[in-house]
C-alpha positions in Angstrom: -26.5 16.4 -20.0 -29.6 15.0 -22.1 -32.7 16.5 -21.6 -35.8 14.4 -19.5 -37.9 13.8 -22.8 -41.0 13.5 -20.4 -40.8 17.4 -20.3 -40.9 18.1 -24.0 -43.1 17.0 -26.9 -41.1 17.3 -30.2 -44.3 16.8 -32.2 -45.5 20.6 -30.8 -44.7 23.0 -33.4 -43.8 26.7 -32.3 -46.5 29.4 -31.7 -45.1 31.9 -34.0 -41.9 33.2 -35.5 -41.9 35.8 -32.8 -42.0 36.3 -29.4 -45.8 35.7 -28.6 -46.1 38.6 -25.9 -44.1 41.1 -27.5 -46.0 40.6 -30.5 -49.1 41.4 -28.5 -47.9 44.6 -27.1 -46.1 45.9 -29.8 -42.9 45.1 -28.1 -39.3 43.9 -29.6 -36.8 41.2 -28.5 -33.0 40.4 -28.8 -33.3 36.6 -29.2 -35.7 34.2 -29.3 -36.5 30.9 -27.0 -39.2 28.0 -27.7 -40.4 25.7 -25.2 -39.9 22.3 -26.0 -42.9 21.2 -24.1 -45.7 23.4 -25.8 -44.2 25.4 -28.6 -44.3 29.1 -26.7 -42.1 31.2 -28.4 -40.5 33.6 -26.1 -38.0 36.4 -25.8 -34.4 35.6 -23.9 -33.2 36.9 -21.1 -31.3 39.6 -22.9 -34.3 40.9 -23.8 -36.3 43.8 -22.2 -39.1 41.7 -21.2 -37.7 38.0 -20.7 -40.8 36.2 -21.8 -39.2 32.8 -22.3 -38.4 32.8 -18.2 -41.8 34.4 -17.6 -43.0 31.5 -19.5 -41.5 29.1 -17.7 -42.1 30.4 -13.9 -45.8 30.6 -14.8 -46.1 27.0 -16.4 -43.5 25.1 -15.1 -42.3 23.9 -18.7 -38.7 24.2 -18.0 -36.8 22.9 -21.0 -36.4 25.6 -24.0 -34.6 25.6 -27.0 -33.0 28.3 -28.9 -35.2 29.9 -31.8 -32.4 30.9 -33.6 -31.0 30.2 -37.0 -28.1 27.6 -37.0 -28.6 26.9 -33.1 -30.1 23.8 -31.7 -29.1 23.9 -27.7 -31.5 23.2 -25.2 -31.8 25.1 -21.7 -33.0 23.4 -18.7 -34.4 26.0 -15.7 -34.6 23.3 -13.4 -31.1 22.2 -13.5 -30.4 25.6 -14.9 -27.9 24.0 -17.5 -27.6 23.3 -21.0 -28.7 20.2 -22.5 -29.0 17.6 -25.4 -32.2 17.0 -26.7 -34.2 15.6 -29.8 -35.2 17.6 -32.9 -38.2 19.3 -32.5 -41.3 20.2 -35.0 -40.3 22.4 -37.8 -39.5 25.3 -38.3 -36.6 25.2 -36.3 -36.2 29.0 -36.3 -37.5 32.3 -37.0 -37.3 33.0 -40.5 -33.5 33.4 -41.5 -34.5 37.2 -43.1 -36.0 38.5 -39.9 -33.8 40.8 -38.3 -32.2 40.3 -34.6 -32.9 42.0 -32.8 -36.3 42.3 -34.2 -38.5 42.8 -35.2 -37.3 45.5 -37.6 -40.3 47.7 -37.8 -40.6 48.0 -34.0 -36.7 48.2 -32.7 -35.9 51.9 -31.6 -32.9 53.3 -33.0 -31.5 53.3 -29.6 -32.2 49.7 -28.8 -28.4 49.0 -27.8 -28.5 51.7 -25.6 -31.6 50.5 -24.1 -30.5 46.9 -23.7 -27.3 48.3 -22.1 -29.4 50.4 -19.5 -28.2 53.5 -20.6 -31.5 55.0 -21.6 
C-alpha cells in the first residue's frame, strides 16, 4: 500500500532527536516514531507513554514513520496498515549513538520489567 501524499509533508524536519513529551517530562522511551505531516517525534506504543499515538489522536495526523536507524517504514493509523512513502527531510532517525531504549541517563535499571508490566 502507498501513503496518500496529501497527508504528509516531506520537507518538514523532525522535531528533535527524542520524544517531545518524554523530554518535557523527564520520561524515557523504547522506540521513536515521526509524524510525516508535521515532524513531531513521539514514543511508540511499546513505550510507557505512547506519545506517537496520542499525537495522532490529538491532531488527526495519521501517517508516521519509524525514527529508528535503518528503518524507513510508514504506518497509517487511518487504515491501520504499513505503507510505502517518500523520503522525509533529514535526519532520518535519532542519532545512532543514542541508546535504545533511552535516553540512557533517564532509563531505570528495571526498564524491561516496567514495560512487561511486572513493576
